C-alpha positions, 0 to 999 in steps of 0.5 A: 255505492250500492247496485240498487238505484233505489237504495239512495232513496232509503233514507228519504223513505225512512226519514218519511216514515218516520215523521208520519208515524210521529204526526199519527202518534202525536194526533192520536194521544191528543184525541185519547189522553186529552179532554173534551168537555165542549161548550159555549165558549169553544164552539163558537168561531173565532176570528182574532179576538173579535166577536164574528158578526155578519155573514162569511160569505159577504162581498168586498170591494173590488179595492181589497182586491186591488190593493191585494194585487198590487201588493204582489206585484210590488212584493214579486218586484222586491224579490228581484232586489235581492240576487242583484244585491248578491252579486252588485260587485261583479256588476259594477257600475252597470249593474248598478245604474241597471237597478236604478232604471228598475227602481225608477220604473217601479216608482212609476208604477207606484206613483201611478197607482197612488195618484189613481186613488187605489191606495186611498181607502178614506176617500169615498168616490164622490170625493175623488171625482170618480162619479 
């Protein structure tokens, strides 16, 4: 081991220099070698193969944000299942029943959200009974 503590970081610094240099070289080569013939089709915005219509800053429904938050919530809850599955044999039956309680709580939350109509995008407010 070298006496200088920063010598241990020399391979990392070398790797960083090579990565930045390679990325810069690729971008510069593309700029100098590539063809630049802009036309109307190339300069138009592209959105999943569909011609863009309307303003990009239009307002979204609150339901969009509710579903996004619910996705994040249930996605994070699902992440807790992976470490549990890894150590399930060590936890034995206590861990199994503990996770069944956890899943039951998550399912109660999902059932509540479902009954509130947050996941029903097709129903109008009048038919759902909110108004």
